[in-house]
N, C-alpha and C positions, 0 to 999 in steps of 0.2 A: 504493499500500499505505501503511496506517495506520502510524503511529509504534509502533515496539516497545514493551512494557512491559520492566522492569527484568529480570522474571522470562524472559522470552522472550529477551531479549538473552543472559541468562546460559545459557539452553539452547544457544542457538546457540556461544557461546564453549565452552564443554564441547563440542560436537558437533566444533569448528574443533580442538581440542585434542586429542581422540581421533583424529581424522582424521590429524592430524600424525603420530602414530606409526604409521601405515601408508604414509604419502608422505616417503618420506626422501630420495627424489631430485626433490623439487618445492619451490621456494623458499616461504617461507610466503605473502608477496606472491602469487605465482601460486595457489597454494592457497587464498588468500582470495577472491581474484577469481572463479575457479572456481567455488567454493562459493557465492558470491554468485548467480552466473547460474544453477546448477543447483538451488539451495535456494530463488532468487527471495526473498532477504532484503534489505531496504535496506543501502546502506553507513552503518550507524549507527554515531556517534561512539563511544559507549559500548562496540559490539562490537569496533570496530576498535582502540581504545584498551587494551581489556581483553586481547584476545587478543595483540597485538603486545606489550604491557607484561609479559605471562607469559613470554612467550617471551625477552623482553630480560633477564628475572631468573630465568631458569629454573634454573640452578645454585644460586643463593641459596634460592629456593624450594625446591627438592628437598632442598639440604642441612637448611633449618628442617623439613621434614616427616620426613626421616630421623632428626633428634634425637629427635623426639617419637612413634617409630612402635614403640618397645617391640621393637626387634629386627627388625622387618619391613624391608626394601630397598625402595625408591620402584619398583625393577624386578620385586619379586615383586607388587606390587598389580596389580589389573586395570586393565585402561587407563581404564576408566568412572572406577573410584574414583580412580584419578590424576589424572585431568582435572578433577574435581571438586576435590578437595586443591588442586591448583594454582591453580584460579580462586580459591578461598576464600582460601587463604596470601597469593595475590596482594593480594587487595582487604584483607586485614586490614593489609599491611606496607604496601602502596604505594597505597591508595586512602583518603585520610583522609576524603574526601566519602561514604565507604561505613561505617556503624557496624560493628563487628565482629560485635556479637551478629545484625543483619539478615544480613550475609554467611553466619556459620554457620547461622542459619535457613534460608536460602535454599540452603546445601549440602545440608543435610539433606533438604529436599524434592527436591533433584536425587537423592539416595540414595534416597529411600523411590520416585521415579519409575523410575531407570535401573539401579539397583543391587540387590545381594543382600541381605537384611534383616541377613545376620551382619556385615557389613561397618560398619551404623549406628553401633554405640557406639564402633566403633575410630576411625571418622572423627570423630566427636563430641569423643572424648578429645583427638586430634591437634589439632584448631581450637581447642577451649579452651585447650589448653597454649599453642599460638601467641600466643592472643589476651592470655592472663596475661602470658606473658613481654614480649609487645609493650608492656603497659599497664606493666609494672614498669620498663621501659626509656624509659618516658615518651614513646613515640612516638603 
């Protein structure tokens, strides 16, 4: 199989994060292995690092999303929206090699592809606020 593009890798991560919402009785490691087999994607460094990175910082990521969600609780967001936000917030806060504007743009492309138009401006607003706060803190 050819090397994944970053966009393909992000789509896989969103799928894994989405699936974790349903697979509460399976360890993330087991789910990752099963998903690699069933979806036939390679054990990609970006996918693995990002997926497990999001999970290891999940509380901080969700708290950050919550601060900028204008009264929306992360539990009230659709699973797809939540997965995309978690991926992008992780990249903004914990992946210095990924420019925040690139991460936000990729998140918006994922929203267009997998979610409803009505959440587009909400997600864009949350992610831009996270980026601005992160830049203000000199990260």
